[in-house]
N, CA and C atoms as a LAMMPS dump frame, in Angstrom:
ITEM: TIMESTEP
0
ITEM: NUMBER OF ATOMS
606
ITEM: BOX BOUNDS ff ff ff
-5.0000000000000000e+02 5.0000000000000000e+02
-5.0000000000000000e+02 5.0000000000000000e+02
-5.0000000000000000e+02 5.0000000000000000e+02
ITEM: ATOMS id mol type element x y z
1 1 1 N 331.957 217.135 -143.259
2 1 2 C 331.818 216.036 -142.413
3 1 3 C 331.385 214.786 -143.093
4 2 1 N 332.157 213.677 -142.815
5 2 2 C 331.869 212.381 -143.447
6 2 3 C 330.652 211.765 -142.705
7 3 1 N 330.1 210.753 -143.377
8 3 2 C 328.912 210.032 -142.907
9 3 3 C 329.394 209.489 -141.501
10 4 1 N 330.466 208.831 -141.402
11 4 2 C 331.078 208.33 -140.068
12 4 3 C 331.136 209.338 -139.036
13 5 1 N 331.642 210.505 -139.31
14 5 2 C 331.747 211.611 -138.394
15 5 3 C 330.235 212.088 -138.046
16 6 1 N 329.45 212.046 -139.002
17 6 2 C 327.983 212.385 -138.609
18 6 3 C 327.328 211.394 -137.804
19 7 1 N 327.618 210.249 -138.03
20 7 2 C 326.97 209.114 -137.173
21 7 3 C 327.579 209.229 -135.842
22 8 1 N 328.939 209.326 -135.767
23 8 2 C 329.577 209.493 -134.348
24 8 3 C 329.025 210.675 -133.49
25 9 1 N 328.699 211.822 -134.2
26 9 2 C 328.215 212.983 -133.591
27 9 3 C 326.881 212.82 -133.117
28 10 1 N 325.998 212.079 -133.995
29 10 2 C 324.613 211.763 -133.52
30 10 3 C 324.596 210.809 -132.322
31 11 1 N 325.479 209.831 -132.397
32 11 2 C 325.604 208.984 -131.26
33 11 3 C 326.029 209.684 -129.949
34 12 1 N 326.847 210.585 -130.034
35 12 2 C 327.373 211.304 -128.812
36 12 3 C 326.29 212.107 -128.292
37 13 1 N 325.539 212.804 -129.19
38 13 2 C 324.461 213.741 -128.982
39 13 3 C 323.325 212.843 -128.154
40 14 1 N 323.102 211.704 -128.709
41 14 2 C 322.005 210.954 -128.077
42 14 3 C 322.547 210.434 -126.608
43 15 1 N 323.756 209.867 -126.654
44 15 2 C 324.275 209.437 -125.302
45 15 3 C 324.037 210.757 -124.255
46 16 1 N 324.318 211.792 -124.536
47 16 2 C 324.273 212.846 -123.616
48 16 3 C 322.857 213.239 -123.275
49 17 1 N 321.952 213.174 -124.379
50 17 2 C 320.538 213.557 -124.151
51 17 3 C 319.935 212.543 -123.259
52 18 1 N 320.329 211.187 -123.488
53 18 2 C 319.769 210.13 -122.592
54 18 3 C 320.316 210.336 -121.167
55 19 1 N 321.53 210.51 -121.005
56 19 2 C 322.06 210.818 -119.68
57 19 3 C 321.341 211.956 -118.892
58 20 1 N 321.157 212.995 -119.674
59 20 2 C 320.59 214.261 -119.122
60 20 3 C 319.071 213.764 -118.619
61 21 1 N 318.426 213.017 -119.433
62 21 2 C 317.01 212.716 -119.218
63 21 3 C 316.884 211.734 -118.041
64 22 1 N 317.954 210.775 -117.946
65 22 2 C 317.811 209.811 -116.873
66 22 3 C 318.165 210.553 -115.548
67 23 1 N 318.971 211.612 -115.634
68 23 2 C 319.355 212.255 -114.392
69 23 3 C 318.152 213.058 -113.876
70 24 1 N 317.289 213.565 -114.782
71 24 2 C 316.19 214.382 -114.202
72 24 3 C 315.075 213.215 -113.851
73 25 1 N 314.956 212.106 -114.4
74 25 2 C 314.072 211.095 -114.08
75 25 3 C 314.46 210.516 -112.589
76 26 1 N 315.743 210.39 -112.466
77 26 2 C 316.296 209.903 -111.082
78 26 3 C 315.789 210.953 -109.886
79 27 1 N 315.996 212.159 -110.328
80 27 2 C 315.725 213.185 -109.309
81 27 3 C 314.224 213.152 -109.082
82 28 1 N 313.317 212.949 -110.001
83 28 2 C 311.943 213.039 -109.761
84 28 3 C 311.668 211.733 -108.862
85 29 1 N 312.041 210.589 -109.103
86 29 2 C 311.817 209.515 -108.237
87 29 3 C 312.286 209.795 -106.866
88 30 1 N 313.586 210.355 -106.752
89 30 2 C 314.235 210.581 -105.348
90 30 3 C 313.415 211.569 -104.536
91 31 1 N 312.883 212.735 -105.154
92 31 2 C 312.157 213.628 -104.359
93 31 3 C 310.653 213.405 -104.437
94 32 1 N 310.02 212.805 -105.308
95 32 2 C 308.539 212.679 -105.333
96 32 3 C 308.094 211.197 -104.938
97 33 1 N 309.051 210.127 -104.982
98 33 2 C 308.671 208.918 -104.874
99 33 3 C 307.972 208.354 -106.262
100 34 1 N 307.315 207.124 -106.145
101 34 2 C 306.685 206.565 -107.279
102 34 3 C 305.091 206.768 -106.994
103 35 1 N 304.537 207.618 -107.834
104 35 2 C 303.12 207.866 -107.777
105 35 3 C 302.65 208.341 -109.07
106 36 1 N 301.343 208.497 -109.333
107 36 2 C 300.798 208.976 -110.527
108 36 3 C 301.424 210.204 -110.902
109 37 1 N 301.378 211.137 -110.087
110 37 2 C 302.075 212.447 -110.394
111 37 3 C 303.514 212.483 -110.863
112 38 1 N 304.204 211.559 -110.113
113 38 2 C 305.725 211.685 -110.399
114 38 3 C 305.861 210.86 -111.691
115 39 1 N 305.025 209.806 -111.966
116 39 2 C 305.319 209.068 -113.15
117 39 3 C 304.911 209.976 -114.529
118 40 1 N 303.891 210.844 -114.184
119 40 2 C 303.638 211.78 -115.394
120 40 3 C 304.713 212.767 -115.539
121 41 1 N 305.368 213.213 -114.527
122 41 2 C 306.526 213.992 -114.656
123 41 3 C 307.703 213.298 -115.435
124 42 1 N 307.893 212.048 -115.118
125 42 2 C 308.852 211.281 -115.822
126 42 3 C 308.484 211.077 -117.096
127 43 1 N 307.19 211.011 -117.436
128 43 2 C 306.739 210.835 -118.814
129 43 3 C 306.982 212.31 -119.752
130 44 1 N 306.798 213.263 -118.992
131 44 2 C 307.198 214.573 -119.646
132 44 3 C 308.48 214.666 -120.049
133 45 1 N 309.511 214.156 -119.397
134 45 2 C 310.889 214.229 -119.517
135 45 3 C 311.101 213.279 -120.84
136 46 1 N 310.497 212.065 -120.737
137 46 2 C 310.712 211.176 -122.076
138 46 3 C 310.033 211.642 -123.311
139 47 1 N 308.929 212.578 -122.977
140 47 2 C 308.556 213.29 -124.336
141 47 3 C 309.519 214.189 -124.887
142 48 1 N 310.268 214.83 -124.033
143 48 2 C 311.266 215.874 -124.441
144 48 3 C 312.354 215.026 -125.49
145 49 1 N 312.846 213.922 -124.917
146 49 2 C 313.74 213.03 -125.44
147 49 3 C 313.266 212.414 -126.854
148 50 1 N 311.821 212.086 -126.781
149 50 2 C 311.453 211.43 -128.012
150 50 3 C 311.115 212.417 -129.115
151 51 1 N 311.029 213.67 -128.61
152 51 2 C 310.829 214.623 -129.795
153 51 3 C 312.066 215.015 -130.456
154 52 1 N 313.124 214.638 -129.986
155 52 2 C 314.501 214.819 -130.601
156 52 3 C 314.722 213.644 -131.813
157 53 1 N 313.758 213.692 -132.658
158 53 2 C 313.711 212.546 -133.579
159 53 3 C 315.082 212.322 -134.397
160 54 1 N 315.973 213.457 -134.435
161 54 2 C 317.143 213.381 -135.265
162 54 3 C 318.138 212.46 -134.463
163 55 1 N 318.012 212.152 -133.262
164 55 2 C 318.799 211.332 -132.402
165 55 3 C 318.476 209.824 -132.721
166 56 1 N 317.597 209.58 -133.265
167 56 2 C 317.163 208.154 -133.365
168 56 3 C 316.916 207.781 -134.804
169 57 1 N 317.864 207.859 -135.721
170 57 2 C 317.898 207.415 -137.163
171 57 3 C 317.565 205.885 -137.296
172 58 1 N 317.005 205.635 -138.423
173 58 2 C 316.532 204.228 -138.536
174 58 3 C 317.827 203.468 -138.859
175 59 1 N 318.993 203.869 -139.343
176 59 2 C 320.086 203.088 -139.552
177 59 3 C 320.717 202.7 -138.029
178 60 1 N 320.471 203.35 -137.024
179 60 2 C 320.948 203.18 -135.601
180 60 3 C 319.855 202.088 -134.844
181 61 1 N 318.614 202.181 -135.444
182 61 2 C 317.525 201.384 -134.641
183 61 3 C 316.538 200.825 -135.78
184 62 1 N 317.195 199.797 -136.563
185 62 2 C 316.461 199.277 -137.632
186 62 3 C 315.316 198.42 -137.14
187 63 1 N 314.241 198.503 -137.733
188 63 2 C 312.914 197.838 -137.363
189 63 3 C 313.215 196.197 -137.641
190 64 1 N 312.39 195.535 -136.92
191 64 2 C 312.413 194.019 -137.085
192 64 3 C 312.154 193.6 -138.713
193 65 1 N 312.837 192.557 -138.948
194 65 2 C 312.673 192.009 -140.296
195 65 3 C 312.129 190.555 -140.138
196 66 1 N 311.767 190.025 -141.462
197 66 2 C 311.394 188.774 -141.554
198 66 3 C 310.154 188.396 -140.581
199 67 1 N 310.364 187.249 -139.74
200 67 2 C 309.213 186.786 -138.891
201 67 3 C 309.359 187.405 -137.532
202 68 1 N 310.325 188.306 -137.327
203 68 2 C 310.524 188.787 -136.026
204 68 3 C 309.47 189.907 -135.715
205 69 1 N 308.626 189.869 -134.658
206 69 2 C 307.729 190.934 -134.597
207 69 3 C 308.146 192.159 -133.91
208 70 1 N 309.191 191.966 -133.094
209 70 2 C 309.725 193.205 -132.406
210 70 3 C 311.196 193.158 -132.196
211 71 1 N 311.715 194.118 -131.914
212 71 2 C 313.142 194.213 -131.695
213 71 3 C 313.31 195.359 -130.487
214 72 1 N 314.162 195.127 -129.422
215 72 2 C 314.365 196.061 -128.295
216 72 3 C 315.803 196.422 -128.29
217 73 1 N 316.148 197.628 -128.231
218 73 2 C 317.514 198.166 -128.135
219 73 3 C 317.622 198.748 -126.512
220 74 1 N 318.622 198.302 -125.864
221 74 2 C 318.975 199.024 -124.592
222 74 3 C 319.774 200.23 -124.848
223 75 1 N 319.266 201.434 -124.324
224 75 2 C 319.945 202.667 -124.456
225 75 3 C 320.6 202.812 -123.134
226 76 1 N 320.003 202.619 -122.048
227 76 2 C 320.854 202.692 -120.729
228 76 3 C 320.072 202.064 -119.591
229 77 1 N 320.925 201.723 -118.635
230 77 2 C 320.459 201.082 -117.392
231 77 3 C 321.553 201.267 -116.322
232 78 1 N 321.362 201.565 -115.101
233 78 2 C 322.239 201.725 -114.057
234 78 3 C 322.883 200.284 -113.602
235 79 1 N 323.973 200.482 -113.01
236 79 2 C 324.808 199.34 -112.668
237 79 3 C 324.024 198.419 -111.728
238 80 1 N 322.958 199.01 -111.003
239 80 2 C 322.203 197.978 -110.251
240 80 3 C 320.994 197.593 -110.996
241 81 1 N 320.817 197.759 -112.359
242 81 2 C 319.773 197.236 -113.03
243 81 3 C 318.4 198.179 -112.942
244 82 1 N 318.727 199.272 -112.478
245 82 2 C 317.623 200.259 -112.342
246 82 3 C 317.569 201.291 -113.51
247 83 1 N 316.44 202.01 -113.528
248 83 2 C 316.284 202.997 -114.611
249 83 3 C 316.745 202.557 -115.874
250 84 1 N 316.107 201.521 -116.461
251 84 2 C 316.419 200.815 -117.693
252 84 3 C 315.577 201.544 -118.974
253 85 1 N 316.246 202.15 -120.006
254 85 2 C 315.67 202.755 -120.949
255 85 3 C 315.825 201.954 -122.281
256 86 1 N 314.853 201.617 -122.895
257 86 2 C 314.925 200.938 -124.126
258 86 3 C 314.254 201.563 -125.298
259 87 1 N 314.682 201.298 -126.647
260 87 2 C 314.08 201.721 -127.679
261 87 3 C 313.193 200.503 -128.297
262 88 1 N 312.06 200.505 -128.452
263 88 2 C 311.229 199.379 -128.867
264 88 3 C 310.83 199.645 -130.392
265 89 1 N 311.042 198.737 -131.157
266 89 2 C 310.386 198.877 -132.691
267 89 3 C 309.463 197.661 -132.955
268 90 1 N 308.324 197.834 -133.027
269 90 2 C 307.313 196.673 -133.205
270 90 3 C 306.563 196.723 -134.504
271 91 1 N 306.4 195.537 -135.262
272 91 2 C 305.661 195.628 -136.511
273 91 3 C 304.122 195.892 -136.294
274 92 1 N 303.443 196.52 -137.314
275 92 2 C 302.141 196.551 -137.204
276 92 3 C 301.446 195.17 -137.22
277 93 1 N 300.432 195.059 -136.379
278 93 2 C 299.658 193.827 -136.296
279 93 3 C 300.101 193.018 -134.952
280 94 1 N 301.186 193.538 -134.294
281 94 2 C 301.522 192.83 -133.181
282 94 3 C 300.677 192.945 -131.777
283 95 1 N 300.28 192.08 -131.341
284 95 2 C 299.295 192.111 -130.109
285 95 3 C 299.853 191.442 -128.917
286 96 1 N 299.492 191.774 -127.763
287 96 2 C 299.807 191.179 -126.502
288 96 3 C 298.681 190.931 -125.657
289 97 1 N 298.838 189.841 -124.826
290 97 2 C 297.844 189.667 -123.793
291 97 3 C 298.001 190.67 -122.853
292 98 1 N 296.863 191.144 -122.025
293 98 2 C 296.96 191.978 -120.834
294 98 3 C 298.219 191.474 -119.863
295 99 1 N 298.923 192.279 -119.341
296 99 2 C 299.915 191.938 -118.474
297 99 3 C 300.328 193.062 -117.486
298 100 1 N 301.006 192.796 -116.433
299 100 2 C 301.62 193.924 -115.529
300 100 3 C 303.053 193.988 -115.797
301 101 1 N 303.848 194.862 -114.973
302 101 2 C 305.19 194.961 -115.14
303 101 3 C 305.946 194.668 -113.738
304 102 1 N 305.29 194.87 -112.735
305 102 2 C 305.743 194.786 -111.406
306 102 3 C 307.011 195.722 -111.029
307 103 1 N 307.025 196.67 -112.019
308 103 2 C 307.803 197.994 -111.615
309 103 3 C 307.165 199.132 -112.415
310 104 1 N 307.564 200.269 -111.99
311 104 2 C 306.91 201.381 -112.914
312 104 3 C 307.436 201.436 -114.365
313 105 1 N 306.544 202.028 -115.184
314 105 2 C 306.837 202.113 -116.469
315 105 3 C 306.397 203.344 -117.231
316 106 1 N 307.077 203.869 -118.137
317 106 2 C 306.839 205.154 -118.969
318 106 3 C 307.104 204.932 -120.465
319 107 1 N 306.238 205.258 -121.169
320 107 2 C 306.425 205.046 -122.684
321 107 3 C 306.165 206.288 -123.472
322 108 1 N 307.063 206.538 -124.344
323 108 2 C 306.784 207.889 -125.216
324 108 3 C 307.174 207.542 -126.708
325 109 1 N 306.533 208.063 -127.665
326 109 2 C 306.825 207.589 -128.89
327 109 3 C 307.692 208.565 -129.773
328 110 1 N 308.473 208.061 -130.542
329 110 2 C 309.314 208.98 -131.487
330 110 3 C 308.544 208.913 -132.772
331 111 1 N 307.993 207.642 -133.312
332 111 2 C 307.034 207.539 -134.404
333 111 3 C 306.291 206.268 -134.269
334 112 1 N 305.202 206.254 -134.961
335 112 2 C 304.264 205.098 -134.957
336 112 3 C 303.237 205.127 -133.892
337 113 1 N 302.213 204.351 -133.919
338 113 2 C 301.036 204.274 -133.151
339 113 3 C 300.794 202.922 -132.547
340 114 1 N 300.542 202.908 -131.293
341 114 2 C 300.155 201.736 -130.541
342 114 3 C 299.106 201.816 -129.571
343 115 1 N 298.09 201.036 -129.758
344 115 2 C 296.92 201.023 -128.853
345 115 3 C 297.366 200.443 -127.402
346 116 1 N 297.123 201.186 -126.319
347 116 2 C 297.32 200.617 -125.059
348 116 3 C 295.87 200.513 -124.392
349 117 1 N 295.65 199.415 -124.112
350 117 2 C 294.28 199.099 -123.377
351 117 3 C 294.483 198.91 -121.845
352 118 1 N 293.855 199.49 -120.947
353 118 2 C 294.206 199.259 -119.576
354 118 3 C 292.923 198.546 -118.919
355 119 1 N 293.194 197.844 -117.897
356 119 2 C 292.213 196.836 -117.159
357 119 3 C 292.387 197.06 -115.707
358 120 1 N 291.264 196.545 -115.024
359 120 2 C 291.305 196.324 -113.653
360 120 3 C 290.741 194.89 -113.383
361 121 1 N 291.297 194.17 -112.349
362 121 2 C 290.854 192.918 -112.055
363 121 3 C 289.395 193.024 -111.415
364 122 1 N 288.622 192.19 -111.749
365 122 2 C 287.206 192.037 -111.131
366 122 3 C 287.071 190.829 -110.203
367 123 1 N 288.037 189.82 -110.198
368 123 2 C 288.044 188.72 -109.367
369 123 3 C 288.492 189.024 -108.03
370 124 1 N 288.435 188.121 -107.008
371 124 2 C 288.958 188.297 -105.796
372 124 3 C 290.318 187.685 -105.545
373 125 1 N 290.82 187.005 -106.587
374 125 2 C 292.077 186.307 -106.512
375 125 3 C 292.113 185.178 -105.81
376 126 1 N 290.943 184.647 -105.236
377 126 2 C 290.919 183.398 -104.579
378 126 3 C 291.472 182.2 -105.301
379 127 1 N 291.26 182.182 -106.711
380 127 2 C 291.773 181.05 -107.379
381 127 3 C 292.943 181.437 -108.04
382 128 1 N 294.134 180.877 -107.664
383 128 2 C 295.44 181.356 -108.186
384 128 3 C 295.614 181.395 -109.691
385 129 1 N 294.912 180.448 -110.455
386 129 2 C 295.17 180.331 -111.967
387 129 3 C 294.01 181.196 -112.699
388 130 1 N 293.002 181.672 -112.004
389 130 2 C 291.909 182.318 -112.684
390 130 3 C 291.881 183.808 -112.489
391 131 1 N 291.319 184.417 -113.542
392 131 2 C 291.393 185.991 -113.282
393 131 3 C 290.2 186.514 -114.322
394 132 1 N 289.715 187.508 -113.919
395 132 2 C 288.753 188.244 -114.836
396 132 3 C 289.088 189.753 -114.808
397 133 1 N 288.937 190.38 -116.086
398 133 2 C 289.403 191.752 -116.217
399 133 3 C 288.369 192.684 -116.809
400 134 1 N 288.438 193.94 -116.444
401 134 2 C 287.45 194.78 -117.102
402 134 3 C 288.165 195.953 -117.619
403 135 1 N 287.994 196.206 -118.946
404 135 2 C 288.742 197.222 -119.556
405 135 3 C 288.334 198.673 -118.96
406 136 1 N 289.221 199.542 -118.721
407 136 2 C 288.919 200.834 -118.034
408 136 3 C 289.344 201.998 -118.933
409 137 1 N 290.34 201.758 -119.778
410 137 2 C 290.74 203.089 -120.693
411 137 3 C 291.649 202.445 -121.742
412 138 1 N 291.57 203.291 -122.837
413 138 2 C 292.299 203.11 -124.099
414 138 3 C 293.033 204.341 -124.6
415 139 1 N 294.388 204.199 -124.644
416 139 2 C 295.181 205.304 -125.114
417 139 3 C 296.009 204.83 -126.417
418 140 1 N 295.941 205.762 -127.316
419 140 2 C 296.706 205.442 -128.596
420 140 3 C 298.072 206.239 -128.453
421 141 1 N 299.132 205.484 -128.11
422 141 2 C 300.468 206.006 -127.945
423 141 3 C 300.979 206.439 -129.199
424 142 1 N 301.433 207.705 -129.374
425 142 2 C 301.935 208.257 -130.716
426 142 3 C 302.742 209.485 -130.192
427 143 1 N 303.48 210.1 -131.325
428 143 2 C 304.282 211.248 -130.792
429 143 3 C 303.468 212.281 -130.015
430 144 1 N 303.987 212.635 -128.763
431 144 2 C 303.218 213.598 -127.968
432 144 3 C 302.163 213.046 -127.09
433 145 1 N 301.947 211.78 -127.176
434 145 2 C 300.868 210.969 -126.294
435 145 3 C 301.603 209.677 -125.8
436 146 1 N 301.843 209.676 -124.54
437 146 2 C 302.355 208.391 -124.029
438 146 3 C 301.574 207.849 -122.842
439 147 1 N 302.16 206.913 -122.135
440 147 2 C 301.509 206.418 -121.031
441 147 3 C 302.533 206.237 -119.886
442 148 1 N 302.019 206.242 -118.607
443 148 2 C 302.672 205.996 -117.438
444 148 3 C 302.022 205.012 -116.641
445 149 1 N 302.764 203.87 -116.052
446 149 2 C 302.026 202.902 -115.44
447 149 3 C 302.785 202.564 -114.028
448 150 1 N 301.89 202.454 -113.12
449 150 2 C 302.396 201.913 -111.831
450 150 3 C 302.705 200.452 -111.871
451 151 1 N 303.482 199.744 -110.922
452 151 2 C 303.947 198.423 -110.932
453 151 3 C 302.777 197.443 -111.185
454 152 1 N 301.573 197.561 -110.554
455 152 2 C 300.433 196.587 -110.706
456 152 3 C 299.528 196.977 -111.93
457 153 1 N 299.703 198.109 -112.495
458 153 2 C 298.768 198.297 -113.564
459 153 3 C 298.885 197.263 -114.64
460 154 1 N 297.568 197.094 -115.281
461 154 2 C 297.635 195.863 -116.21
462 154 3 C 297.348 196.542 -117.635
463 155 1 N 297.986 196.169 -118.735
464 155 2 C 297.574 196.819 -120.059
465 155 3 C 298.002 195.783 -121.088
466 156 1 N 297.493 196 -122.178
467 156 2 C 297.732 195.211 -123.472
468 156 3 C 298.043 196.176 -124.585
469 157 1 N 298.768 195.761 -125.542
470 157 2 C 299.092 196.597 -126.645
471 157 3 C 298.687 196.071 -127.923
472 158 1 N 298.439 196.872 -128.925
473 158 2 C 297.972 196.527 -130.204
474 158 3 C 298.741 197.523 -131.264
475 159 1 N 299.644 197.152 -132.053
476 159 2 C 300.381 197.968 -132.834
477 159 3 C 299.438 198.272 -134.368
478 160 1 N 299.217 199.429 -134.622
479 160 2 C 298.366 199.766 -135.68
480 160 3 C 299.259 200.638 -136.801
481 161 1 N 298.446 201.058 -137.675
482 161 2 C 299.205 201.762 -138.806
483 161 3 C 299.825 200.986 -139.892
484 162 1 N 300.755 201.514 -140.527
485 162 2 C 301.458 200.901 -141.805
486 162 3 C 302.927 200.726 -141.49
487 163 1 N 303.442 201.174 -140.333
488 163 2 C 304.928 201.219 -140.232
489 163 3 C 305.182 200.758 -138.827
490 164 1 N 306.436 200.274 -138.523
491 164 2 C 306.735 199.77 -137.239
492 164 3 C 306.96 200.986 -136.355
493 165 1 N 306.621 200.617 -135.03
494 165 2 C 306.776 201.897 -134.102
495 165 3 C 308.293 202.029 -133.633
496 166 1 N 308.56 203.179 -133.12
497 166 2 C 309.824 203.479 -132.731
498 166 3 C 309.477 204.224 -131.288
499 167 1 N 309.363 203.599 -130.157
500 167 2 C 308.936 204.05 -128.9
501 167 3 C 310.12 203.811 -127.752
502 168 1 N 310.146 204.884 -126.96
503 168 2 C 310.922 204.791 -125.821
504 168 3 C 310.155 204.063 -124.59
505 169 1 N 310.72 203.163 -123.989
506 169 2 C 310.186 202.579 -122.781
507 169 3 C 311.278 202.576 -121.702
508 170 1 N 310.89 203.166 -120.565
509 170 2 C 311.606 203.223 -119.453
510 170 3 C 311.009 202.447 -118.27
511 171 1 N 311.798 201.791 -117.492
512 171 2 C 311.263 200.872 -116.407
513 171 3 C 312.121 201.192 -115.13
514 172 1 N 311.547 201.128 -114.059
515 172 2 C 312.215 201.144 -112.709
516 172 3 C 313.182 200.14 -112.581
517 173 1 N 313.071 198.981 -113.158
518 173 2 C 314.027 197.791 -113.142
519 173 3 C 314.188 197.344 -114.568
520 174 1 N 315.468 196.828 -114.836
521 174 2 C 315.543 196.194 -115.98
522 174 3 C 314.61 194.978 -116.349
523 175 1 N 314.127 194.833 -117.49
524 175 2 C 313.204 193.789 -117.753
525 175 3 C 313.783 192.407 -117.642
526 176 1 N 315.122 192.263 -117.805
527 176 2 C 315.713 191.054 -117.789
528 176 3 C 315.976 190.543 -116.153
529 177 1 N 315.518 191.281 -115.246
530 177 2 C 315.571 191.136 -113.904
531 177 3 C 314.254 190.625 -113.298
532 178 1 N 313.159 190.888 -114.056
533 178 2 C 311.787 190.618 -113.529
534 178 3 C 311.36 189.295 -113.986
535 179 1 N 310.901 188.586 -112.951
536 179 2 C 310.569 187.104 -113.154
537 179 3 C 309.122 186.832 -112.687
538 180 1 N 308.442 187.847 -112.035
539 180 2 C 307.261 187.454 -111.583
540 180 3 C 305.854 188.293 -112.151
541 181 1 N 306.082 188.717 -113.31
542 181 2 C 305.107 189.252 -114.109
543 181 3 C 303.801 188.481 -114.241
544 182 1 N 302.619 189.056 -114.458
545 182 2 C 301.402 188.165 -114.632
546 182 3 C 300.901 188.557 -115.985
547 183 1 N 300.3 187.539 -116.731
548 183 2 C 299.771 187.589 -117.975
549 183 3 C 298.373 187.063 -117.979
550 184 1 N 297.372 187.613 -118.66
551 184 2 C 296.018 187.493 -118.509
552 184 3 C 295.355 186.91 -119.691
553 185 1 N 294.634 185.907 -119.791
554 185 2 C 293.966 185.315 -121.158
555 185 3 C 292.574 185.824 -120.986
556 186 1 N 292.043 186.785 -121.738
557 186 2 C 290.702 187.418 -121.528
558 186 3 C 289.779 186.3 -121.959
559 187 1 N 290.119 185.505 -122.878
560 187 2 C 289.071 184.611 -123.559
561 187 3 C 288.645 183.357 -122.539
562 188 1 N 289.704 182.852 -121.967
563 188 2 C 289.441 181.774 -120.923
564 188 3 C 289.43 182.119 -119.621
565 189 1 N 289.97 183.424 -119.149
566 189 2 C 289.713 183.794 -117.835
567 189 3 C 290.842 183.242 -117.054
568 190 1 N 292.039 183.144 -117.445
569 190 2 C 293.212 182.64 -116.707
570 190 3 C 294.297 183.581 -116.609
571 191 1 N 295.258 183.327 -115.705
572 191 2 C 296.346 184.22 -115.339
573 191 3 C 297.546 183.315 -115.052
574 192 1 N 298.735 183.737 -115.67
575 192 2 C 299.829 182.827 -115.368
576 192 3 C 301.179 183.791 -115.556
577 193 1 N 302.464 183.249 -115.483
578 193 2 C 303.703 183.973 -115.503
579 193 3 C 303.85 184.541 -116.95
580 194 1 N 303.754 185.916 -117.184
581 194 2 C 303.907 186.433 -118.418
582 194 3 C 305.248 186.075 -119.111
583 195 1 N 306.256 186.118 -118.307
584 195 2 C 307.55 185.848 -118.724
585 195 3 C 307.739 184.465 -119.435
586 196 1 N 306.865 183.621 -119.088
587 196 2 C 306.897 182.031 -119.543
588 196 3 C 306.404 182.058 -120.972
589 197 1 N 305.714 183.066 -121.413
590 197 2 C 305.066 182.996 -122.688
591 197 3 C 305.996 183.404 -123.928
592 198 1 N 306.083 182.516 -124.788
593 198 2 C 306.83 182.842 -126.11
594 198 3 C 306.278 184.025 -126.681
595 199 1 N 307.298 184.913 -127.222
596 199 2 C 306.973 186.16 -127.919
597 199 3 C 306.505 187.279 -127.175
598 200 1 N 306.571 187.327 -125.921
599 200 2 C 306.221 188.425 -125.021
600 200 3 C 306.954 189.691 -125.212
601 201 1 N 306.31 190.793 -125.091
602 201 2 C 307.091 192.125 -125.155
603 201 3 C 306.7 193.01 -124.202
604 202 1 N 307.327 194.12 -124.144
605 202 2 C 306.898 195.132 -122.908
606 202 3 C 305.54 195.587 -123.151
């Protein structure tokens, strides 16, 4: 088998594995709705896909280069922009402000580590541009350890280690359809539209 044949074979296997995973995730949402338990079941399905590391070679998903901190590859999304699955590769040192997604989200790692910190709002929301947060949990996403988030969950990420991440991110809606995400500045206690910030990532 030539290198081209091998690459085509891996691509076909990946496409089928992704399709099978999404079918199971859709079934979970249809039968169980969107709640903590169902998202954990979706995360388990993503774990199985992420464990098939041979399907995600670096030449198909090269890490970011030069001054680019992250790169995102679309693996699949439905025609109505639902059930969007991406492969994210982020350089070590990348940080984000706390933010929400306004749709459910599940993350599983093929390789690399990313610290996810979770927060709850402690203000009453009476001042539209102000917010205060309290950290509630910290999870290091790595192979076999992922996260599952409800639409209003707030988290931040910090990529650690010496090599870029290669993580599967699945969302209830395609990221390019979401315009009302919130981003929080912990230092000054403000909140604004996360999508308006340069360099934002999932």
